[in-house]
C-alpha positions in Angstrom: 123.2 88.1 116.1 121.8 88.9 112.3 123.5 87.4 109.4 123.2 89.7 106.2 125.6 88.5 103.6 129.0 87.9 104.8 128.4 90.8 108.0 127.3 90.1 111.3 125.7 92.4 113.4 123.9 91.9 116.9 121.5 93.7 117.5 120.0 92.8 121.2 118.2 94.6 123.4 120.1 94.7 127.2 119.8 91.4 129.6 118.3 93.7 132.1 114.5 93.8 130.1 114.4 90.6 131.1 112.8 92.5 133.8 109.2 93.8 132.1 108.2 90.4 131.4 104.3 91.0 132.6 104.9 94.7 132.9 102.8 97.4 130.8 105.2 99.5 128.8 104.4 102.8 126.2 104.0 102.2 122.7 105.4 105.7 120.3 104.4 104.4 116.6 105.8 106.8 114.0 106.4 107.8 110.3 109.2 106.3 109.7 108.0 104.7 106.1 104.9 104.8 106.5 102.3 102.4 108.5 100.3 100.2 106.0 98.6 97.0 106.6 100.2 94.4 105.9 97.3 92.2 105.0 96.0 94.2 102.5 98.7 93.9 99.3 101.2 97.3 98.4 98.9 100.1 98.9 99.2 103.3 99.9 97.3 104.2 103.2 94.2 105.8 102.8 94.9 109.4 104.8 98.3 111.0 105.5 97.2 110.6 109.7 97.4 106.6 108.9 100.4 107.2 107.5 102.1 108.2 110.2 99.9 104.9 112.7 98.1 104.6 115.1 97.9 107.0 118.3 100.2 106.1 121.0 98.7 103.2 123.4 100.5 100.5 126.4 101.4 96.2 125.5 101.8 94.1 128.5 104.6 91.6 127.9 103.9 88.2 127.8 107.3 86.7 125.5 110.3 88.2 124.3 111.1 87.8 120.8 114.7 86.0 120.1 116.5 85.1 117.6 120.2 83.7 117.8 120.4 83.9 121.7 119.6 87.4 121.7 116.7 89.2 122.9 115.6 90.9 120.1 112.2 92.7 121.2 109.0 91.4 122.4 105.5 90.8 122.2 101.9 90.9 124.4 98.2 92.6 124.3 97.9 96.0 123.6 95.4 97.5 127.0 94.6 100.8 126.4 90.7 101.3 126.8 89.0 103.4 123.5 92.0 102.7 121.8 91.2 101.2 118.4 93.6 98.2 118.9 93.1 98.2 122.5 93.0 94.3 123.2 94.9 93.2 119.9 97.8 91.6 119.2 101.6 94.2 118.9 105.3 92.6 118.6 108.2 94.9 118.2 111.6 94.3 117.7 114.9 96.5 117.0 115.7 97.3 113.7 119.1 99.0 114.5 122.4 97.9 115.4 122.8 98.8 119.3 122.5 97.8 123.4 118.9 99.0 124.1 116.5 99.4 126.8 113.1 100.5 127.6 114.6 103.5 130.1 118.2 105.2 129.4 118.4 104.1 125.7 114.7 103.1 124.4 115.3 101.7 120.6 113.9 102.4 117.3 111.2 98.9 116.2 109.3 97.3 113.8 106.0 96.9 115.1 103.1 94.7 114.2 99.2 94.6 116.0 96.8 92.4 115.2 93.4 91.6 116.2 94.9 87.6 117.8 98.4 86.6 117.9 100.6 86.2 114.9 103.5 83.9 114.5 106.9 85.4 114.8 109.4 83.3 113.7 112.5 84.9 114.0 115.6 83.8 111.7 118.7 85.6 111.2 119.3 85.1 107.3 115.5 86.6 107.1 114.9 90.3 106.9 113.3 91.8 109.7 109.8 92.0 108.0 109.7 88.6 106.8 109.6 87.6 110.8 106.3 87.7 111.5 103.1 85.2 109.7 99.5 86.6 110.3 95.9 85.6 109.1 95.8 87.9 106.1 92.6 87.6 106.4 92.2 90.2 109.2 93.9 93.2 109.6 97.4 93.3 110.5 98.8 96.9 111.2 102.6 97.2 110.9 105.1 100.4 110.9 108.3 102.7 113.5 108.2 104.0 116.4 109.6 103.1 119.9 108.9 102.2 123.2 109.9 102.9 127.2 108.9 102.3 130.0 107.2 105.6 130.6 106.4 108.3 127.7 109.2 110.6 129.7 111.9 108.3 128.4 111.0 109.6 125.0 109.9 113.0 125.6 111.3 114.6 122.6 110.6 112.1 120.3 107.1 112.3 122.2 106.9 115.9 121.5 107.6 115.9 117.9 105.4 112.6 117.1 102.2 114.2 118.4 102.8 117.8 117.2 103.5 116.7 113.7 99.9 114.2 114.6 98.8 117.7 115.2 99.7 119.6 112.0 98.3 116.7 109.2 95.4 115.8 111.4 94.6 120.1 110.7 95.4 120.5 107.2 93.3 117.7 106.7 90.3 119.4 107.9 
């Protein structure tokens, strides 16, 4: 349960998601409000492609992020050879109200990527972006995206995101 003022919201992942502990999930970063470096203060990304976030990757789930007894997200290690964030730590947690899972109803997430594991302190009285505490001397990338068991479960979003990345890359040449 998340509390904003006097309003309470349930935003959990479905309990069936517990089966994914130790398994690999597909992460698709997308624009949202733009990706940024949380460690460098409020400055814009160096170019529009960087604002779209990193290329998609897989993350192996090592632990769940819970808040007020509800499963809100997960964290683990990125496993994507040749990806700039291979072996980095990644956490993601829901940012919308609904009952999501990683197959029939993938959700939208706030995503954090750091070289080493950061502390997550999910508290209902805190804003979502205040849940992750990271070493400010290391890069910390954050933004939005979706997470699913397979890319096929987010096919439309994947197609639009990759097409946007190609258009932006071509416009920056």
